[in-house]
ZANUKE-182938 format. One record per atom (N, C-alpha, C, O): y, z, x. Coordinates in steps of 0.2 Angstrom, whole numbers, plus 2048, in hexadecimal, padded with zeros to 3 digits. Atoms other than C-alpha are relative to their C-alpha. Layout:
! ZANUKE-182938
YZX/...
//
This chain:
! ZANUKE-182938
7FE8037F9/217E37CAB/800806805/80280C803/7FF7FB7FA/217E40CBC/8087FF802/80B7FA801/7F98007FE/228E45CC2/8017FF806/7FD80080A/7FE8017F9/232E40CD1/7FF807804/7FC80680A/8017F97FC/233E53CD6/7F9801802/7F7803808/8077FF7FF/220E55CD5/7FD7FB805/7F97FD809/8038047FA/21CE45CDF/803802806/80080280B/7FD7FF7FA/229E49CEC/7FD807804/7FD80780A/8037FB7FE/221E5ACEE/7F97FE804/7F6801809/8078037FD/210E51CF1/7FF7FB805/7FB7FB809/8018067FC/214E42CFA/8067FF804/80C801802/7FB8037FC/21FE3CD08/7FF7F8800/7FA7F5801/7FF807800/225E2AD06/8047FD806/80A800807/7FC8037FA/22BE20D16/8027F97FD/7FE7F47FC/7FD807803/236E12D0E/8007FB804/8007F5802/7FF8057FA/236E09D1F/7F97FB7FF/7F87F5800/8068027FF/223E07D1E/7FC7FF7FA/7F77FC7F9/804801807/21EE09D0C/7FA805800/7F68057FB/8067FC7FF/211E16D11/8018077FD/80680B7FF/8007FA803/20EE26D07/7FB804805/7F6802807/8037FC7FE/208E35D0F/7FF8077FC/8048097F8/8017F9803/201E47D09/804805803/804806809/7FC7FA7FC/20DE55D0B/7FC806800/7FC80A805/8047FB801/200E61D05/7F97FD7FF/7F97F77FD/807802802/1ECE5FD03/7FF7FF7F8/8008047F5/801801807/1E9E58CF2/7F98027FE/7F88047F8/8077FD800/1D7E5CCF4/7FD803806/80080280C/8037FD7FA/1CCE65D00/7FF7FB806/8007FD80C/8028047FB/1C7E56D0A/8057FB802/8057F8807/7FA8037FE/1D8E4ED0B/805804803/807808800/7FC7FB7FC/1E3E55D18/8087FE7FF/8097F87FD/7F9801800/1F6E57D18/8027FB805/7FF7FC80A/7FF8057FA/1FEE49D22/7FC7F97FF/7FE7F4802/803806801/1F1E3CD1D/8037FB7FC/8077FD7F8/7FD805805/1F5E2CD15/7FD8007FA/7F78007F9/802800807/1F4E2CD03/7FE7F97FD/8017F37FF/802807804/1ECE1ECF8/7FA7FD802/7F87FE808/8068057FF/1DEE12CF7/8017FA7FD/8047F97F8/7FF807803/1DCE00CF3/7F97FF7FC/7F48017FF/806802804/1CFDFBCE6/8007F97FE/8057F67FC/802807801/1C8DEACE4/8008007F8/7FE8057F5/7FC8067FE/1CEDDECDB/807800800/80A7FB803/7F8800800/1E0DE3CD9/803800806/8087FD807/7FD8007FA/1E3DE8CEA/807803800/80B802805/7FA7FB7FF/1F2DF4CE6/7FD806802/7F8808802/8017F97FD/1F3E05CEE/8008047FA/8058057F7/8007FB805/1EEE12CE2/800806803/7FD807809/8007FA7FD/1F2E24CE5/7FE8057FA/8018057F4/8027FC806/1E9E31CDB/803807801/80380A806/7FD7F9800/1F3E41CD6/7FE8047FA/7FF8017F5/8037FC806/1EBE4ECCA/7FC7FC7FC/7FD7FB7F6/805804804/1DDE43CC6/8027FA7FC/7FF7F77F8/7FD807804/1E8E34CC1/8027FB805/8057FE80A/7FE8057FB/1EAE24CCB/8087FE7FE/8097FC7F8/7FA803800/1FCE1ECCE/8017FA805/7FF7FB80A/7FE8067FB/202E0DCD6/804802805/80A804803/7FC7FE7FB/20AE11CE6/8077FD800/80C800802/7F9803800/218E05CE3/8038027FA/80A8027FB/7FB7FD805/21DE0DCD3/802807802/80780A800/7FE7F97FD/21CE1ECDC/8067FF804/80B803804/7FA8027FB/228E16CE9/8068007FD/80B8027FF/7FA802803/234E10CDC/8038077FD/8098097FD/7FE7FA803/234E22CD3/803804806/808806804/7FD7FD7FB/237E2ACE4/8077FE802/80B802803/7FA8037FE/245E1ECE9/8068007FB/80B8027FC/7FA800806/24EE1DCD8/8008057FB/8058057F7/8007FA803/24AE2DCD0/7FC7FE7F8/7FB8037F4/804801807/241E25CC0/7FB7FB801/7FA7F7805/806805802/232E1BCBA/8037F9800/8087F97FD/7FE807801/234E08CBC/8007FE7F9/7FA7FF7F6/7FF803806/23AE01CAB/7FC7FA7FE/7FB7F87F9/804806801/230DF1CAE/7FB7FF805/7F9803809/8048017FA/224DE9CBA/803801806/809801807/7FD8007F9/226DEBCCC/7FC7F9804/7F67F8803/8028077FC/225DDACD7/7FF803807/80480680A/8008007F9/220DDBCE9/8027F9803/7FF7F4803/7FD8067FE/22CDCECF0/7FC7FB805/7FD7F5805/8048057FB/221DC8CFE/7F97FF7FE/7F57FB801/806801803/212DC8CF3/7F9804803/7F4803800/8057FC7FD/208DD5CFD/8008067FC/80580A7FD/8017FA804/202DE2CF1/800807804/80280C801/8007FA7FC/200DEFCFF/806801803/807807806/7F97FF7FC/212DEDD06/8048047FB/8078017F6/7FC7FC804/21BDFBCFD/806803802/808808801/7FA7FE7FE/22BDFCD06/8057FE7FB/8047F97F7/7FC801805/239DFECFA/8047F9800/8067F67FB/7FC8077FF/242DEED01/7FC7FB7FD/7FE7F57FC/805805802/232DE5CFB/7FF8007F8/7FB7FC7F5/8027FF808/233DEBCE9/8057FE7FC/80B8007FE/7FA802804/23DDE5CDB/7FD8007F8/7F77FE7F7/802800807/23DDE7CC8/7FF7F97FD/8037F5800/801806803/237DD8CBE/7FC8007F9/7F98057F7/804801806/230DD2CAE/7F87FE802/7F77FC808/8078037FE/21DDCECAD/8007F8801/7FC7F6805/8008087FE/221DBCCAD/8037FE807/8007F980A/7FD8017FA/22CDBDCBC/7FB802806/7FA7FF80C/8057FD7FA/21EDC7CC5/7FB7FB800/7F87FA806/8058057FF/212DB9CC1/8027FA803/7FE7F6806/7FD8067FC/21EDACCC7/800801807/7FF7FD80B/8008007F9/21EDB4CD8/7F9802803/7F8804809/8078007FD/20ADB5CD9/7FF7FB804/8017F5803/8028067FB/202DACCE6/7FB7FB7FD/7FA7FC7F7/804805803/1F7D9DCE4/7F98037FF/7F6807803/8077FD802/1E6DA2CDC/7FB7FD804/7FB7F7806/8068027FC/1D6DA2CE6/7FD7FA7FE/7FA7F6802/804805803/1CED97CDA/8047F97FE/8017F57FA/7FB806801/1DCD8ACDA/7FD7FA804/7FF7FB80A/8048067FE/1D2D79CDE/8057FC804/8047FA809/7FC8057FD/1E1D6FCE2/804802805/8057FE80A/7FC7FC7FA/1EAD7BCEE/8088007FF/80B801804/7F9800801/1FBD79CE6/8018047F9/7FD8047F5/7FF7FC805/202D85CDA/8037FC7FA/8087F87FB/7FD804806/206D7ECC7/7FD7FA7FF/7FF7F67FB/803808800/1FBD6ECCA/7F88017FE/7F5806800/806800802/1EBD6BCC1/7FE7F8800/8027F47FD/802807801/1E0D5BCC2/7FD7FF7F9/7FB8047F5/802803806/1DDD51CB3/7FD7F9801/8017F4800/8048077FE/1D0D43CB6/8037FE807/80380280C/7FE8027F9/1D9D39CC4/808801800/80B7FE805/7F97FE7FF/1EBD40CC0/800808801/7FC80C801/7FE7F97FF/1F4D50CC3/8048027FB/80A7FF7FA/7FB7FD806/1FCD5BCB6/804806803/80280A807/7FC7FA7FC/20BD67CBB/8018047F9/8038027F3/7FE7FB805/20ED76CB0/804806803/802808809/7FC7FA7FE/21AD85CB2/8028057FA/8068047F6/7FF7FB806/219D95CA7/7FE7FD7FA/8027FD7F5/802803806/20FD8BC9B/8037FA7FD/8017F77F8/7FB806802/21CD7DC9A/7FD7FA803/7FD7FA809/8048077FD/214D6BC9C/8067FD803/80B7FB800/7FB8037FD/21ED63CA9/7FF7F8802/8037F4804/8018077FF/215D52CAA/7FA7FF803/7F7804806/8068037FC/206D48CB1/8037FC805/8077F8804/7FE8037FA/208D41CC2/7FA7FC803/7F47FE802/8058047FC/1FED34CCD/7FE805806/7F8804808/8027FC7FA/1FED41CDC/8018067FF/8058087FA/7FF7F9800/1FCD53CDE/807803803/80A808801/7F97FD7FD/20BD54CE9/8077FF7FB/80B8027FB/7FB801805/216D4CCDB/8008067FA/8058097F8/8017FB805/20FD58CCE/803806803/80780A7FF/7FD7FA7FD/213D66CDA/807801801/80A807802/7F88017FF/225D60CDD/8038027F9/8088057F9/7FD7FF806/228D61CCA/7FF8087FF/80380B7FC/8017F9800/220D73CCA/806804804/809807801/7FA7FC7FB/22CD79CD8/8068007FD/80A8057FC/7F9800803/23BD72CD0/8018047F9/8068087F8/8017FC806/236D7ACBF/800808802/80480C7FF/8007F87FF/232D8BCC6/805803803/807809802/7FA7FE7FD/241D8CCD1/8068007FA/80A8047FB/7FA800806/24CD88CC1/7FE8067FB/8038097F9/8027FB806/243D94CB5/7FF807804/80280C800/8017F97FD/23FDA3CC2/805801806/805807808/7FB7FF7FB/24CDA1CCF/7FD803806/7F8801809/8027FC7FA/249DAFCDD/7F98027FF/7F5804804/8077FD801/238DB3CD5/7FC7FA801/7F57FB800/805806800/231DA1CD7/7FC800807/8007FF80C/8058007F9/222DA1CE4/7FD7F97FF/7FB7F77F9/801808801/21ED8ECE6/7FA7FF805/7F87F9805/8058007FB/20FD91CF3/7FB8057FD/7F6806801/
//
């Protein structure tokens, strides 16, 4: 693992904006003072390359802010993977991180936790079957209640 001291020698981190800039030129074509990191499809997390190894910017922010590598996953509270302000980052389990995920693009119903089954709607939360409902709104209401009960502050219902 890369150390906090080494990262702080290489990068400046603005905790208010979540933006990293290079203190010194890591390569000939990258200038000191330029914004560090790039995004690669499909994950859209910001990666920062140090010594030929990619690091997630949110994990580097955690290291610089708290002095240690995060012991768990890091959740972007507002769901924006590019927003690495320290106030937008929190430790979580993988399950909590998934609970805070946005609605998937391939969701045909348009409501999280709801699936169509013939002319009925099924609600599930974290693999837990919540029931079959006549309307998608009823199924979503069941998902919302279960998600808030199970995940609390990590529940994202839209």
